[in-house]
C-alpha positions, -999 to +999 in steps of 0.1 A: -201-192-204-173-169-212-171-140-188-173-104-204-143-094-187-125-122-210-133-106-240-118-075-248-144-057-273-172-067-246-149-054-219-145-018-234-181-017-246-192-023-210-165+003-199-179+027-227-216+019-215-209+030-182-193+061-188-223+077-203-211+062-238-229+048-268-222+018-283-229+001-319-228-038-317-247-064-339-284-076-334-304-105-351-305-086-383-285-052-381-262-031-363-279-013-331-269+018-314-273+018-276-268+028-241-276+022-209-317+030-204-312+048-174-284+072-181-301+106-195-276+122-207-267+089-230-300+086-245-302+122-256-266+116-274-277+089-290-314+106-303-293+136-313-265+114-332-301+092-351-317+127-354-346+109-337-373+123-319-379+112-285-414+108-287-408+079-308-398+061-277-367+032-277-365-006-274-353-021-247-331-051-255-319-081-228-307-122-234-325-123-202-362-124-200-359-118-158-345-082-168-381-072-178-397-091-149-413-060-136-430-053-170-445-086-174-462-091-140-501-100-144-499-114-180-527-136-192-519-169-204-523-161-241-496-131-237-473-156-220-476-182-244-470-152-271-437-145-255-426-179-251-434-189-287-409-156-298-383-153-272-355-147-273-355-140-310-363-111-332-397-102-320-402-073-301-435-066-280-452-033-268-457-034-232-475-018-206-448-001-182-467+014-155-445+041-151-416+018-145-397+036-177-383+072-180-403+087-206-370+094-225-372+053-232-411+053-235-416+083-254-445+092-232-464+063-243-476+041-218-463+011-237-423+001-243-410-018-265-388-049-251-370-075-268-353-109-252-325-117-275-304-147-278-273-128-296-243-137-279-231-095-280-264-085-266-266-112-239-228-109-227-234-073-225-268-073-210-257-097-181-229-075-177-249-044-171-271-062-148-300-055-174-317-043-203-297-016-231-313+007-253-312-006-287-325+013-320-308+006-353-272+022-364-285+045-390-291+083-390-330+088-394-338+081-431-308+059-439-308+023-445-297+007-413-265-011-413-260-045-419-226-044-412-198-029-386-184-012-416-214+009-427-222+018-389-186+031-390-195+054-420-228+064-401-209+073-368-177+075-374-156+076-338-186+092-318-196+055-310-173+024-294-180-006-318-182-040-305-170-069-322-191-093-335-213-104-365-248-094-371-273-128-372-292-147-402-323-124-399-332-109-432-353-075-416-352-060-379-373-074-352-410-078-357-429-054-335-465-066-318-486-052-291-490-079-265-521-065-254-538-071-287-510-098-304-515-073-335-483-067-354-471-034-360-438-037-380-435-070-397-406-088-400 
């Protein structure tokens, strides 16, 4: 695997994340907007930029399931099977967070949305920061998600750093399911 340090666009994205900045980056289906999840200032800027209310919560994404180990303790065999069948990939799961993520990520809910992605940009960024990043579609509330970097730039201009890369082949944003019940909350 090529180190993120040898990929200038990713390296600049990493620098932006570490300085409380916002990034736009390609995901499996659309461009995402993100920041570091424990950076309250960056998360608030992201929510304001999208005109997204905090109570809706945000998705955390990583290229490594180990980054979510603290949230996945004590799963049933069936729940483990669901994750095994759907990760990595465009499948987001709501899992109980047991007060292990801040309210500004969970929206004050008892669960948090997490995804393990195979997308190379997400994998490189999460590896470089040593954990998940925030992932929400790169669009202002009420407008269509950006499927291209060009569209994301029309939405946000110079307010974010655009990590180079291509969107994957998925036709729609990730499916969202509840890990406690298996219920599909947003179909793919």
